[in-house]
PLY file of the C-alpha trace (Angstrom):
ply
format ascii 1.0
element vertex 78
property float x
property float y
property float z
element edge 77
property int vertex1
property int vertex2
end_header
-94.99 143.18 36.39
-92.35 143.29 39.07
-92.47 146.71 40.76
-88.73 146.74 41.45
-88.00 146.25 37.75
-90.47 149.00 36.86
-88.84 151.34 39.38
-85.39 150.68 37.92
-86.61 151.38 34.38
-88.36 154.61 35.40
-85.39 155.77 37.45
-83.10 155.12 34.48
-85.39 157.14 32.21
-85.34 160.02 34.71
-81.53 159.98 34.86
-81.28 159.91 31.05
-83.70 162.87 30.84
-81.59 164.84 33.32
-78.44 164.14 31.30
-80.14 165.06 28.02
-81.50 168.24 29.58
-78.01 169.18 30.72
-76.57 168.55 27.26
-79.35 170.58 25.64
-78.80 173.41 28.12
-75.08 173.48 27.36
-75.82 173.46 23.64
-78.14 176.42 24.12
-75.49 178.32 26.09
-72.54 177.64 23.80
-74.33 177.26 20.47
-76.60 179.53 18.54
-79.75 177.41 18.68
-81.90 179.31 21.20
-84.93 180.13 19.06
-85.01 176.92 17.09
-88.20 174.87 16.86
-86.05 171.78 17.41
-84.95 173.09 20.82
-88.49 173.66 22.05
-89.65 170.27 20.84
-86.63 168.65 22.47
-87.34 170.37 25.81
-90.98 169.35 25.70
-90.14 165.74 24.80
-87.59 165.46 27.61
-90.09 167.03 30.01
-92.86 164.61 29.07
-90.59 161.58 29.46
-89.26 162.81 32.80
-92.69 163.70 34.19
-94.29 160.43 33.10
-91.42 158.39 34.56
-91.46 160.32 37.83
-95.24 159.93 38.17
-94.96 156.22 37.42
-92.33 155.92 40.15
-94.61 157.69 42.63
-97.60 155.50 41.79
-95.62 152.25 41.91
-94.05 153.19 45.26
-97.49 154.03 46.66
-99.12 150.85 45.37
-96.15 148.75 46.49
-96.30 150.20 50.00
-100.04 149.58 50.20
-99.65 146.00 49.01
-96.93 145.33 51.60
-99.05 146.89 54.33
-102.05 144.79 53.31
-99.93 141.61 53.24
-98.55 142.38 56.72
-102.08 142.71 58.13
-103.23 139.39 56.67
-100.60 137.34 58.40
-98.35 134.61 57.08
-101.04 131.92 56.65
-103.60 133.72 54.49
0 1
1 2
2 3
3 4
4 5
5 6
6 7
7 8
8 9
9 10
10 11
11 12
12 13
13 14
14 15
15 16
16 17
17 18
18 19
19 20
20 21
21 22
22 23
23 24
24 25
25 26
26 27
27 28
28 29
29 30
30 31
31 32
32 33
33 34
34 35
35 36
36 37
37 38
38 39
39 40
40 41
41 42
42 43
43 44
44 45
45 46
46 47
47 48
48 49
49 50
50 51
51 52
52 53
53 54
54 55
55 56
56 57
57 58
58 59
59 60
60 61
61 62
62 63
63 64
64 65
65 66
66 67
67 68
68 69
69 70
70 71
71 72
72 73
73 74
74 75
75 76
76 77
């Protein structure tokens, strides 16, 4: 899989999670849904998606940098 495509997908998921977290926070402030089971499950779901996307970004950046470094050491003819 192309690492740039994977990075774009993970970055998009992170942005969506931030937006959803903001909307949920505003709903908690202005609405009366603080102690709802739905709110806690929503927070945990958003957190899991954000954390998994962020970790995938970190791993793909690390592996991509290592692959580029390894290719630079090999030279253009290998």
